[in-house]
N, C-alpha and C positions, 0 to 999 in steps of 0.2 A: 558209817553205814555205806555199804557197797551200792553200786548202781542198780544191781538186781533187787536189793532190799528197798531201794527208793521207789520201785515200781509196785503198783498194786498187783499186777499180774505180769509174769515173765514167762514166755514160751520160746523154746529154741530147739529146732530139729525134731519136733514131735512127729512120731510115726505110729500108726495103728493099722492092723489088718484083722479082718475076720476071715479066717481060713485063707483062701486064695485071693480074696478081695481086699486090696490095699485102699483104705479110705482116707488116711492122713499120710502125706508124703513130705516130710521136712517142713512142718508148719512153724513159722517164726512170727512173733509179735510181742509187743510190750504195751501195757496200759499204765499210764501215769496215775498216781494217787490223785483223787479228786476230779479226774476227767470223766467224760462221757464217752463210751465206746460201744459200737454196734458190731456184732458178728453176723455178717450177712452172707447168704449164698443160696443156691437153688436146693431143691430137695435132694438129699443124698450127698451133699457137699462135705459133710463131716462136722457140721455145727454142733449137733447134739453129742457127738463123740468127744469133741473138744471140751464141752461143758462137763460131761461125765468124768473126764480125766482130771479137769481142774477141781472138781468137787470130790475127788477121790473115790468115785463110784466105779471107776474102770482104770486099769493099769495100761500105761503106754507101752508099746513095744520098744521104742527108742526115743531119745531126746530127753529134755528136761523141762519141767514146768514148776513155777513157784507162784504162790498166792500169799500176799501180805508178808513176804519175806520167808515163807515156809516152803520147803520142797514137798511137792505132792507125793512123791515116792517114799521119802524117808521120814517125813513128819506129817503123816495124814491126820493124826488127831489134832495137831495145831491148826492145820488148814480148816478142818471141820469146825473147830471152836471159833474161828475168825470169820466165817461166812454164814450167810443165810441163802437157802435155795428153795424156790417154789417152782414146781413144774408147770407147764402150760395147761395141764388138765386138773389142777388143784381146785378149780371152781371157787376161787376167792375173788374173782374180778368185781363182783357186785358187793362184796363185804369189806374188803380192804382197799386202801389207796396204794399207789405205788410207793409212797414214802413209808407206809406201815409195813 
């Protein structure tokens, strides 16, 4: 198992622009399996863009990203099979617990 496969999430040099607006500029981070990680930033910092790239809903312009050992660009089906994603407007706060 490589170091990247040992990580739950691996992001290196991630870049994304919307027309002339560059929202991600060389983002790098790793999240170890079993750890707790928070992606914090002000409005417009690129948090949602990173999550969309990691969940294969959006393609990065440059860089690499992996989730559970799968490359988001070349193995999107494997990434989607290995994750669960609930948006902030899913209205499940009063129905499901965080663990569910």
